[in-house]
Structure formats: structure tokens, C-alpha cells
LOVOSE-633580 format. One record per residue (C-alpha): residue number from 1; x, y, z. Coordinates in steps of 0.001 Angstrom, whole numbers, plus 500000, padded with zeros to 6 digits. Each point is the difference from the previous one (the first is absolute). Example, Ala and Ser with C-alpha at 12.3 -4.5 7.8 and 13.67 -1.06 7.14 Angstrom:
BEGIN
r marvo->1&xx->512300&yy->495500&zz->507800
r marvo->2&xx->501370&yy->503440&zz->499340
This chain:
BEGIN
r marvo->1&xx->585343&yy->921618&zz->088301
r marvo->2&xx->497572&yy->502743&zz->501146
r marvo->3&xx->499453&yy->501210&zz->503744
r marvo->4&xx->497516&yy->502721&zz->500773
r marvo->5&xx->500872&yy->501470&zz->503131
r marvo->6&xx->497291&yy->502257&zz->502170
r marvo->7&xx->501129&yy->502344&zz->502900
r marvo->8&xx->497109&yy->502669&zz->500905
r marvo->9&xx->502364&yy->502150&zz->502151
r marvo->10&xx->497825&yy->502541&zz->501687
r marvo->11&xx->502235&yy->500907&zz->503014
r marvo->12&xx->503448&yy->500168&zz->500247
r marvo->13&xx->502812&yy->497992&zz->498026
r marvo->14&xx->499832&yy->496749&zz->501634
r marvo->15&xx->498444&yy->498062&zz->497388
r marvo->16&xx->501168&yy->501181&zz->497379
r marvo->17&xx->503758&yy->499635&zz->500889
r marvo->18&xx->499227&yy->496421&zz->501378
r marvo->19&xx->498140&yy->498856&zz->496546
r marvo->20&xx->502887&yy->501873&zz->498013
r marvo->21&xx->502944&yy->497419&zz->501602
r marvo->22&xx->497908&yy->497297&zz->499550
r marvo->23&xx->499808&yy->500888&zz->496092
r marvo->24&xx->503587&yy->500708&zz->499998
r marvo->25&xx->500657&yy->496784&zz->501211
r marvo->26&xx->497675&yy->498206&zz->497514
r marvo->27&xx->501446&yy->501900&zz->497092
r marvo->28&xx->503696&yy->498697&zz->500784
r marvo->29&xx->499052&yy->496551&zz->500636
r marvo->30&xx->497443&yy->499097&zz->497805
r marvo->31&xx->500838&yy->500069&zz->496132
r marvo->32&xx->497939&yy->501531&zz->497563
r marvo->33&xx->497459&yy->501417&zz->502346
r marvo->34&xx->498131&yy->503259&zz->499708
r marvo->35&xx->498442&yy->501931&zz->502886
r marvo->36&xx->497268&yy->502551&zz->499752
r marvo->37&xx->499853&yy->501766&zz->503148
r marvo->38&xx->496412&yy->502022&zz->500703
r marvo->39&xx->500582&yy->502566&zz->502690
r marvo->40&xx->497906&yy->502818&zz->501401
r marvo->41&xx->503132&yy->501335&zz->501423
r marvo->42&xx->500966&yy->503865&zz->499286
r marvo->43&xx->503706&yy->499387&zz->500081
r marvo->44&xx->500531&yy->496656&zz->498142
r marvo->45&xx->501734&yy->501755&zz->497514
r marvo->46&xx->503006&yy->500788&zz->502745
r marvo->47&xx->501268&yy->496384&zz->500284
r marvo->48&xx->502071&yy->498458&zz->498006
r marvo->49&xx->498126&yy->497378&zz->498095
r marvo->50&xx->501488&yy->496639&zz->498689
r marvo->51&xx->500493&yy->498700&zz->496406
r marvo->52&xx->496661&yy->498412&zz->498972
r marvo->53&xx->497783&yy->501873&zz->502041
r marvo->54&xx->497614&yy->502704&zz->498845
r marvo->55&xx->497219&yy->501698&zz->501957
r marvo->56&xx->496540&yy->501586&zz->499843
r marvo->57&xx->499502&yy->502719&zz->502510
r marvo->58&xx->496179&yy->500232&zz->501585
r marvo->59&xx->498801&yy->503093&zz->500745
r marvo->60&xx->500690&yy->500715&zz->503532
r marvo->61&xx->497892&yy->499264&zz->502979
r marvo->62&xx->501649&yy->501511&zz->503261
r marvo->63&xx->498873&yy->498919&zz->503584
r marvo->64&xx->500445&yy->502559&zz->503218
r marvo->65&xx->501182&yy->498643&zz->503291
r marvo->66&xx->496151&yy->498924&zz->501021
r marvo->67&xx->500089&yy->497644&zz->496869
r marvo->68&xx->497620&yy->502355&zz->497830
r marvo->69&xx->500342&yy->499477&zz->496510
r marvo->70&xx->500077&yy->502867&zz->497418
r marvo->71&xx->500900&yy->500887&zz->496430
r marvo->72&xx->503942&yy->501202&zz->500730
r marvo->73&xx->500029&yy->502105&zz->496783
r marvo->74&xx->496733&yy->500039&zz->497799
r marvo->75&xx->497075&yy->501954&zz->501148
r marvo->76&xx->497784&yy->496832&zz->499820
r marvo->77&xx->498187&yy->498084&zz->502465
r marvo->78&xx->501282&yy->496548&zz->501452
r marvo->79&xx->497652&yy->498427&zz->498287
r marvo->80&xx->500627&yy->501315&zz->496653
r marvo->81&xx->503581&yy->499858&zz->500565
r marvo->82&xx->499720&yy->496033&zz->501011
r marvo->83&xx->498128&yy->499410&zz->497057
r marvo->84&xx->502555&yy->501673&zz->497215
r marvo->85&xx->502855&yy->497551&zz->502111
r marvo->86&xx->497748&yy->496772&zz->499891
r marvo->87&xx->499263&yy->500529&zz->496214
r marvo->88&xx->503758&yy->500873&zz->499198
r marvo->89&xx->501307&yy->496973&zz->501692
r marvo->90&xx->496983&yy->497920&zz->498371
r marvo->91&xx->501352&yy->501275&zz->496695
r marvo->92&xx->503648&yy->499144&zz->500828
r marvo->93&xx->499135&yy->496640&zz->500876
r marvo->94&xx->498143&yy->499550&zz->496925
r marvo->95&xx->502589&yy->500966&zz->497887
r marvo->96&xx->503189&yy->498687&zz->502004
r marvo->97&xx->498379&yy->496685&zz->500305
r marvo->98&xx->502341&yy->499100&zz->502617
r marvo->99&xx->500935&yy->496232&zz->500851
r marvo->100&xx->500080&yy->500913&zz->503729
r marvo->101&xx->498318&yy->502894&zz->502123
r marvo->102&xx->501966&yy->501033&zz->502995
r marvo->103&xx->497857&yy->502329&zz->502788
r marvo->104&xx->501491&yy->502049&zz->502581
r marvo->105&xx->497858&yy->499462&zz->503428
r marvo->106&xx->496496&yy->500653&zz->499189
r marvo->107&xx->498008&yy->496941&zz->498380
r marvo->108&xx->497548&yy->502112&zz->498374
r marvo->109&xx->502007&yy->502784&zz->499364
r marvo->110&xx->499828&yy->503714&zz->501380
r marvo->111&xx->496094&yy->500870&zz->500168
r marvo->112&xx->499586&yy->496755&zz->498111
r marvo->113&xx->501256&yy->501028&zz->497069
r marvo->114&xx->501487&yy->496784&zz->499022
r marvo->115&xx->496983&yy->498471&zz->500215
r marvo->116&xx->498915&yy->500030&zz->496171
r marvo->117&xx->503253&yy->499333&zz->499116
r marvo->118&xx->500213&yy->496922&zz->502211
r marvo->119&xx->496873&yy->498622&zz->498459
r marvo->120&xx->500814&yy->500556&zz->496532
r marvo->121&xx->503170&yy->497768&zz->500397
r marvo->122&xx->498206&yy->497224&zz->502034
r marvo->123&xx->497408&yy->499872&zz->496631
r marvo->124&xx->502146&yy->500836&zz->497388
r marvo->125&xx->503305&yy->499164&zz->501076
r marvo->126&xx->499919&yy->497473&zz->502770
r marvo->127&xx->503176&yy->498371&zz->498709
r marvo->128&xx->501545&yy->503716&zz->501370
r marvo->129&xx->501281&yy->499192&zz->503830
r marvo->130&xx->499063&yy->502512&zz->502708
r marvo->131&xx->502610&yy->500358&zz->502829
r marvo->132&xx->499300&yy->502171&zz->503167
r marvo->133&xx->502687&yy->501359&zz->501705
r marvo->134&xx->499807&yy->500993&zz->503669
r marvo->135&xx->502466&yy->501899&zz->502176
r marvo->136&xx->500741&yy->498235&zz->503367
r marvo->137&xx->497507&yy->502201&zz->502098
r marvo->138&xx->496680&yy->501715&zz->498512
r marvo->139&xx->498445&yy->501456&zz->502993
r marvo->140&xx->498663&yy->498984&zz->503707
r marvo->141&xx->498436&yy->496476&zz->499584
r marvo->142&xx->496834&yy->501382&zz->501157
r marvo->143&xx->499828&yy->503046&zz->497240
r marvo->144&xx->501373&yy->497425&zz->497431
r marvo->145&xx->497589&yy->497545&zz->500689
r marvo->146&xx->496753&yy->502407&zz->500086
r marvo->147&xx->501097&yy->501585&zz->496775
r marvo->148&xx->500929&yy->496698&zz->497924
r marvo->149&xx->496236&yy->498616&zz->500921
r marvo->150&xx->498435&yy->503757&zz->499382
r marvo->151&xx->501912&yy->500077&zz->496212
r marvo->152&xx->499470&yy->496154&zz->499222
r marvo->153&xx->503874&yy->499783&zz->499856
r marvo->154&xx->499997&yy->496412&zz->501671
r marvo->155&xx->497777&yy->499161&zz->497060
r marvo->156&xx->502078&yy->501552&zz->497214
r marvo->157&xx->503327&yy->497547&zz->501680
r marvo->158&xx->497630&yy->497197&zz->498983
r marvo->159&xx->498498&yy->500912&zz->496781
r marvo->160&xx->502739&yy->501893&zz->498199
r marvo->161&xx->503795&yy->499594&zz->501347
r marvo->162&xx->502006&yy->496806&zz->498989
r marvo->163&xx->503058&yy->500595&zz->502454
r marvo->164&xx->500345&yy->502532&zz->503170
r marvo->165&xx->503235&yy->501361&zz->501042
r marvo->166&xx->500878&yy->501349&zz->503015
r marvo->167&xx->503409&yy->502415&zz->500582
r marvo->168&xx->500773&yy->498917&zz->503330
r marvo->169&xx->500123&yy->496965&zz->502621
r marvo->170&xx->497444&yy->498658&zz->501846
r marvo->171&xx->502697&yy->500312&zz->503324
r marvo->172&xx->499240&yy->503596&zz->499817
r marvo->173&xx->496544&yy->499933&zz->499092
r marvo->174&xx->497895&yy->497090&zz->498773
r marvo->175&xx->497094&yy->501525&zz->497683
r marvo->176&xx->498439&yy->496711&zz->499226
r marvo->177&xx->499031&yy->499493&zz->503607
r marvo->178&xx->499808&yy->503582&zz->501126
r marvo->179&xx->498001&yy->500875&zz->497086
r marvo->180&xx->497952&yy->496673&zz->500193
r marvo->181&xx->500341&yy->499044&zz->496349
r marvo->182&xx->497423&yy->497003&zz->498857
r marvo->183&xx->501991&yy->496496&zz->499445
r marvo->184&xx->499554&yy->500709&zz->496492
r marvo->185&xx->501654&yy->503132&zz->499897
r marvo->186&xx->502868&yy->499128&zz->502666
r marvo->187&xx->501241&yy->496993&zz->497321
r marvo->188&xx->500659&yy->502853&zz->497422
r marvo->189&xx->502471&yy->501741&zz->502351
r marvo->190&xx->503519&yy->500115&zz->499699
r marvo->191&xx->502199&yy->502177&zz->502791
r marvo->192&xx->502642&yy->501115&zz->497899
r marvo->193&xx->502103&yy->501786&zz->502727
r marvo->194&xx->500795&yy->503609&zz->499767
r marvo->195&xx->501785&yy->501810&zz->497274
r marvo->196&xx->503804&yy->500402&zz->500430
r marvo->197&xx->500218&yy->503376&zz->497925
r marvo->198&xx->503101&yy->499900&zz->497770
r marvo->199&xx->503230&yy->502317&zz->500619
r marvo->200&xx->499977&yy->503465&zz->499145
r marvo->201&xx->501886&yy->501479&zz->497127
r marvo->202&xx->502698&yy->501516&zz->501877
r marvo->203&xx->502464&yy->498732&zz->502650
r marvo->204&xx->500063&yy->500997&zz->503583
r marvo->205&xx->503102&yy->501903&zz->499858
r marvo->206&xx->498716&yy->501848&zz->496515
r marvo->207&xx->496932&yy->501245&zz->502079
r marvo->208&xx->501754&yy->500937&zz->503204
r marvo->209&xx->502677&yy->502032&zz->497438
r marvo->210&xx->496880&yy->501580&zz->498594
r marvo->211&xx->498704&yy->501032&zz->503449
r marvo->212&xx->503568&yy->500770&zz->501232
r marvo->213&xx->499342&yy->498178&zz->502891
r marvo->214&xx->503063&yy->498903&zz->501729
r marvo->215&xx->501494&yy->496416&zz->500889
r marvo->216&xx->499755&yy->500217&zz->503722
r marvo->217&xx->496624&yy->502074&zz->499556
r marvo->218&xx->496255&yy->497964&zz->500455
r marvo->219&xx->497370&yy->500852&zz->497278
r marvo->220&xx->496262&yy->499453&zz->500683
r marvo->221&xx->497846&yy->499955&zz->497275
r marvo->222&xx->496341&yy->501284&zz->500646
r marvo->223&xx->497369&yy->498878&zz->497478
r marvo->224&xx->496436&yy->500358&zz->500221
r marvo->225&xx->499497&yy->497901&zz->496457
r marvo->226&xx->497724&yy->502056&zz->498012
r marvo->227&xx->499763&yy->502746&zz->502448
r marvo->228&xx->495891&yy->500587&zz->499422
r marvo->229&xx->499915&yy->499717&zz->503787
r marvo->230&xx->503235&yy->500347&zz->501378
r marvo->231&xx->500383&yy->503483&zz->501263
r marvo->232&xx->499518&yy->498694&zz->503456
r marvo->233&xx->503154&yy->497638&zz->499764
r marvo->234&xx->502187&yy->502735&zz->498633
r marvo->235&xx->498685&yy->502579&zz->502271
r marvo->236&xx->500579&yy->497886&zz->503255
r marvo->237&xx->503760&yy->498852&zz->498647
r marvo->238&xx->500952&yy->503624&zz->499412
r marvo->239&xx->498485&yy->501350&zz->503373
r marvo->240&xx->501752&yy->497094&zz->501759
r marvo->241&xx->503281&yy->501034&zz->498314
r marvo->242&xx->499410&yy->503484&zz->501891
r marvo->243&xx->500487&yy->498402&zz->503582
r marvo->244&xx->503810&yy->499005&zz->498918
r marvo->245&xx->502991&yy->501534&zz->500670
r marvo->246&xx->501604&yy->500849&zz->496186
r marvo->247&xx->502584&yy->497454&zz->500637
r marvo->248&xx->497643&yy->497213&zz->500418
r marvo->249&xx->497751&yy->500524&zz->497000
r marvo->250&xx->500164&yy->497125&zz->497525
r marvo->251&xx->500589&yy->500795&zz->496212
r marvo->252&xx->496562&yy->499768&zz->498519
r marvo->253&xx->498439&yy->499308&zz->496530
r marvo->254&xx->496707&yy->500653&zz->499716
r marvo->255&xx->497768&yy->499289&zz->497182
r marvo->256&xx->496391&yy->501307&zz->500304
r marvo->257&xx->498881&yy->498527&zz->496944
r marvo->258&xx->498126&yy->500728&zz->496919
r marvo->259&xx->496767&yy->500159&zz->501383
r marvo->260&xx->500443&yy->502078&zz->503076
r marvo->261&xx->497939&yy->503253&zz->499372
r marvo->262&xx->502484&yy->503024&zz->498693
r marvo->263&xx->499394&yy->502229&zz->503054
r marvo->264&xx->501021&yy->497312&zz->502607
r marvo->265&xx->502652&yy->499061&zz->497743
r marvo->266&xx->501488&yy->503503&zz->499903
r marvo->267&xx->499715&yy->500305&zz->504083
r marvo->268&xx->501923&yy->497731&zz->500448
r marvo->269&xx->502840&yy->500940&zz->497556
r marvo->270&xx->499822&yy->503379&zz->501641
r marvo->271&xx->500144&yy->498475&zz->503482
r marvo->272&xx->502851&yy->497502&zz->498755
r marvo->273&xx->502538&yy->502844&zz->499358
r marvo->274&xx->500148&yy->500730&zz->503620
r marvo->275&xx->502099&yy->496510&zz->500243
r marvo->276&xx->503105&yy->500016&zz->498485
r marvo->277&xx->499804&yy->495880&zz->500189
r marvo->278&xx->496420&yy->499760&zz->498292
r marvo->279&xx->499818&yy->499549&zz->496579
r marvo->280&xx->496319&yy->500091&zz->497888
r marvo->281&xx->499080&yy->498518&zz->496874
r marvo->282&xx->496264&yy->499854&zz->498234
r marvo->283&xx->500481&yy->496737&zz->498826
r marvo->284&xx->502535&yy->496938&zz->498880
r marvo->285&xx->498822&yy->497347&zz->497641
r marvo->286&xx->503125&yy->498138&zz->501371
r marvo->287&xx->499293&yy->499697&zz->503595
r marvo->288&xx->501538&yy->496723&zz->500710
r marvo->289&xx->503461&yy->501549&zz->499155
r marvo->290&xx->499569&yy->502872&zz->502820
r marvo->291&xx->498078&yy->497307&zz->502410
r marvo->292&xx->503472&yy->497803&zz->499805
r marvo->293&xx->502286&yy->502861&zz->500224
r marvo->294&xx->497820&yy->501249&zz->503346
r marvo->295&xx->501308&yy->498405&zz->503773
r marvo->296&xx->495934&yy->500272&zz->501260
r marvo->297&xx->496572&yy->500887&zz->497855
r marvo->298&xx->497156&yy->501743&zz->501410
r marvo->299&xx->496985&yy->499420&zz->498145
r marvo->300&xx->495948&yy->499059&zz->499479
r marvo->301&xx->499215&yy->496100&zz->500310
r marvo->302&xx->499158&yy->499787&zz->495694
r marvo->303&xx->500255&yy->496349&zz->498744
r marvo->304&xx->503207&yy->501084&zz->497611
r marvo->305&xx->501786&yy->502212&zz->502829
r marvo->306&xx->499679&yy->497183&zz->502154
r marvo->307&xx->501303&yy->497428&zz->497596
r marvo->308&xx->503089&yy->502249&zz->499114
r marvo->309&xx->500763&yy->500259&zz->503732
r marvo->310&xx->499806&yy->496067&zz->500225
r marvo->311&xx->502108&yy->499823&zz->496663
r marvo->312&xx->502974&yy->502083&zz->501489
r marvo->313&xx->499438&yy->498935&zz->503613
r marvo->314&xx->499865&yy->503625&zz->500939
r marvo->315&xx->499182&yy->501342&zz->503753
r marvo->316&xx->496822&yy->501996&zz->499355
r marvo->317&xx->497614&yy->501942&zz->502095
r marvo->318&xx->496351&yy->499627&zz->498622
r marvo->319&xx->497097&yy->502202&zz->500392
r marvo->320&xx->497012&yy->498093&zz->498388
r marvo->321&xx->496912&yy->501616&zz->498279
r marvo->322&xx->496876&yy->498927&zz->502042
r marvo->323&xx->497571&yy->501730&zz->497722
r marvo->324&xx->498137&yy->499179&zz->497812
r marvo->325&xx->500981&yy->496563&zz->500484
r marvo->326&xx->502348&yy->498479&zz->502686
r marvo->327&xx->501980&yy->497528&zz->497847
r marvo->328&xx->503528&yy->502128&zz->500878
r marvo->329&xx->499150&yy->499943&zz->503619
r marvo->330&xx->499365&yy->496181&zz->500268
r marvo->331&xx->503411&yy->499463&zz->497523
r marvo->332&xx->502136&yy->501874&zz->501988
r marvo->333&xx->498695&yy->498828&zz->503767
r marvo->334&xx->500118&yy->496106&zz->498582
r marvo->335&xx->504018&yy->500829&zz->498239
r marvo->336&xx->500528&yy->502062&zz->503585
r marvo->337&xx->499050&yy->496825&zz->502115
r marvo->338&xx->502391&yy->497906&zz->497753
r marvo->339&xx->503131&yy->502770&zz->500770
r marvo->340&xx->500142&yy->500868&zz->496593
r marvo->341&xx->499260&yy->504088&zz->500390
r marvo->342&xx->498714&yy->502326&zz->502746
r marvo->343&xx->496687&yy->501072&zz->499591
r marvo->344&xx->498212&yy->503441&zz->501496
r marvo->345&xx->496505&yy->500077&zz->499983
r marvo->346&xx->499023&yy->503298&zz->498437
r marvo->347&xx->497488&yy->500726&zz->502787
r marvo->348&xx->502775&yy->500387&zz->502559
r marvo->349&xx->502840&yy->501483&zz->497279
r marvo->350&xx->501742&yy->502866&zz->501411
r marvo->351&xx->503340&yy->501817&zz->498738
r marvo->352&xx->501828&yy->498614&zz->503203
r marvo->353&xx->498980&yy->496391&zz->499436
r marvo->354&xx->500739&yy->499819&zz->496579
r marvo->355&xx->503613&yy->501358&zz->500083
r marvo->356&xx->500606&yy->497895&zz->503021
r marvo->357&xx->498957&yy->497085&zz->497964
r marvo->358&xx->502083&yy->500908&zz->497036
r marvo->359&xx->503346&yy->500686&zz->502307
r marvo->360&xx->499150&yy->496569&zz->501760
r marvo->361&xx->500306&yy->498556&zz->496368
r marvo->362&xx->503036&yy->501468&zz->499014
r marvo->363&xx->501444&yy->499078&zz->503783
r marvo->364&xx->498855&yy->496491&zz->499512
r marvo->365&xx->502024&yy->499756&zz->496847
r marvo->366&xx->503114&yy->500129&zz->501818
r marvo->367&xx->499272&yy->497894&zz->502924
r marvo->368&xx->499321&yy->497411&zz->496780
r marvo->369&xx->503365&yy->500513&zz->499039
r marvo->370&xx->501693&yy->499691&zz->503008
r marvo->371&xx->498089&yy->497222&zz->501213
r marvo->372&xx->499533&yy->495996&zz->498480
r marvo->373&xx->497419&yy->499623&zz->502861
r marvo->374&xx->497487&yy->502183&zz->498679
r marvo->375&xx->497106&yy->497644&zz->498964
r marvo->376&xx->499021&yy->500211&zz->496340
r marvo->377&xx->496551&yy->500760&zz->498617
r marvo->378&xx->497799&yy->497258&zz->498726
r marvo->379&xx->500493&yy->500064&zz->496142
r marvo->380&xx->496857&yy->500402&zz->497862
r marvo->381&xx->499967&yy->498148&zz->496462
r marvo->382&xx->500095&yy->502774&zz->497280
r marvo->383&xx->499931&yy->497639&zz->497179
r marvo->384&xx->496823&yy->501395&zz->498501
r marvo->385&xx->501563&yy->500819&zz->496366
r marvo->386&xx->501177&yy->496973&zz->499317
r marvo->387&xx->496625&yy->498231&zz->501433
r marvo->388&xx->497892&yy->502200&zz->498026
r marvo->389&xx->501948&yy->499268&zz->496855
r marvo->390&xx->499675&yy->496390&zz->500463
r marvo->391&xx->496459&yy->500301&zz->500357
r marvo->392&xx->498836&yy->502379&zz->497039
r marvo->393&xx->502796&yy->497899&zz->497893
r marvo->394&xx->498198&yy->496934&zz->500507
r marvo->395&xx->496551&yy->501255&zz->499624
r marvo->396&xx->501204&yy->501868&zz->496748
r marvo->397&xx->501466&yy->496820&zz->498309
r marvo->398&xx->497095&yy->497663&zz->501038
r marvo->399&xx->497407&yy->502727&zz->498234
r marvo->400&xx->502290&yy->500207&zz->497193
r marvo->401&xx->500128&yy->496447&zz->499320
r marvo->402&xx->496089&yy->499701&zz->500365
r marvo->403&xx->498959&yy->503453&zz->498241
r marvo->404&xx->498541&yy->498443&zz->496471
r marvo->405&xx->500931&yy->502386&zz->497163
r marvo->406&xx->497447&yy->502842&zz->499099
r marvo->407&xx->498697&yy->500679&zz->496869
r marvo->408&xx->500027&yy->503131&zz->498160
r marvo->409&xx->495882&yy->500247&zz->500613
r marvo->410&xx->500399&yy->499620&zz->503985
r marvo->411&xx->502902&yy->502752&zz->499873
r marvo->412&xx->498200&yy->502447&zz->498005
r marvo->413&xx->496967&yy->499490&zz->501871
């Protein structure tokens, strides 16, 4: 059974990490599945890929903090790059002949690059099932409704997609209601819950030994995700440490992220040398191991990082991104209202309020251990992966049973 997966990845690591986690679970739980992953991420090769998955790397399109697109490496225009990407996707689909096409986030892909492929599947491979995967929150309702109306995404849901899987819960954000889906599209939506992240490859004890953290010491993990726009978070944290006496500075591991500009990363490594309690890393493909070993987490509000925090039930201080979209802000505020984390709006972020929030998180852990009367925060559904697996299995098997055998002439043409 053949699954084609599309993830455009023009900014950060979020889409890539989420889709690879889904693919890994599918490869482990659905026998004889072959997954072809199409991605524009420049660092997909840095991740451990599951057995049964191969990928096609599209020419990169980058997005700046204002949301403007440009070719990341090629000296071509956006239009030329999108045309090349679209043709590569179309030819891959034509030759791979997928039983199911799983599309991440954008119904027509980046800059409508999926339109030729979707039209081809509808006309010449109607048995192929199309699934759109949506994260819990895309942007504000006003902005999302405006964009989806302008780009015809609501029509795409009705014309091309058999199922819409939302990796979130309506208790946090009901995208069907907030984004005003039509009754026809609403029937296709399945809320799957959040993605529970797998345990890391190292034990907590091994990580703390590796980092030389003593049993009585507290460990803070600072992670801005991919790191492309994470410099302000790290800068405020390091400046916050400067206001503490030496004996109050917690042991800290800062993982900058592979997409942080080299000069910024080098500056932080230089500053960190002034603190014996601070350790720096550029990147880890096993973030869950380090998060599990930490007593508190400082992060941005991306979907994957939040899923990791929720999976491990870690105290966290989240400073969300607010440009070019506000999904991280909405997510962190909604989860803060449920008592699942602390959220600081970047407009009021200072070294002092950040480090104060971190110390409060560390102290709250001591209070929880010492008191049985502390109210337990609401528990969210983290069963997205088995839910997605069930939905895709049903579609694959129903498609396989109904698919007529193709003659050599059809295959050749």
C-alpha cells in the first residue's frame, strides 16, 4: 500500500517534525506500507527516517518574519521555483501512483503548487483517497477566513478531500466553528487529539550524567525550536541570568536550533562561556530525552514543542511567535488558561519577567511534591497518532479492496 505525503516547510521545523512523527507511527503499525515523503525542508536529511519511507527534496522556499517568500538557495524567482516544485510533485505522483495522498495544512499546497496534482488525481485516479491534515490552530479566525476565501481553500475541501484530520481538540480550539467550515466540509472533520511524542532514546539519568547535573540540581531546557527567529528568547534568558546571584542560577541547557543564523549562535556560545552553569548545543534530533531530564522548559509556542511539553507534563514558560501568524499566541494563551503552562506575550517580554517565571516553575515543582492539595490541570487528549493510523488504515483498505487491476497499457501510458 502506497502513501504519498506532502509537507511544504517554508519556515521552521514544525511541519516536518509533525509529519515525520505521523509517518513513523504509520510505518510501525500498518504492514507493508510504502511512504513517499515530499518536502521542501533543507534539513530533512538530518532526521532519523523510519523504515519504509523515502523522500523527494523540493527546491527550498524560505519565508521571512513578515511572511514574504523567496527562493532560499537557487537564484530563481518565486514563480519559477514554485513551477519547478509543482512539476516535481506532479511527476512523482504520476509515477508512484499512491493509494492515499496526505497533505499537510494547505489544501492547494504552497502557492497553489498542488493544484495540477489534485486535478490529475480527480480526473485519472479517482480511487486515490485525499486527506488534509490540519494542526490545532492555523491563525486568527479573521485572518484564516479571509485567506481561505481568497485562495479558494473552502472549495478545495469540498472538491478534492475525502477526510480532514485535525491534530487538536475542540476544547482548546474548535476549528470547524472558528473557521466557519461549511456543513459538507464539517462532516469530513475528525478531531484526533494532540500528538503524544515518543520517549527519547536516552534515560533521564543518562542525560543528567552526560550533562554532569547533580541529583540535587535543577535543570532548565531552553529551546526555540528550529531557531530561525529564536534569538530574542535566548537573549532574554541569558540576560535574566545576569540578574541572579551565582548560587541562584539554575543549570541550563540551551539548544539553539539548526536554522539559527550562524553569527547569532556564535554570539550566544560566547556569552554562555561566562556561566559555568550554562551548556550550549546547536541541535539535537532527540529533544525528548533532554526535555524529559529537565525540571522546567523555556520555549516558543510551536505545535511540536507544546506536544512534547504536554506529553511529558513538564512545567513550561512559553514565549509565542506572533508574526507572521498568531497561532502560537492563541495556543499558548488557551493552554495557559487551562493551567497547563505559563505564557508571556513577546510584547511584554523582559529578562526579569522571564527568569522570574522560570524560577516560579522550578519552585512550583517543589510545592507539588510537598502537597497533595494542589489542583491537577486538565488532561488533554494526546491520542492523535493511533487515531490517524485508524483513519488511514480504513481508507487504505477500503481503497485497496475497490481498486480495479490496471492493465499494462494503462500503467505505461
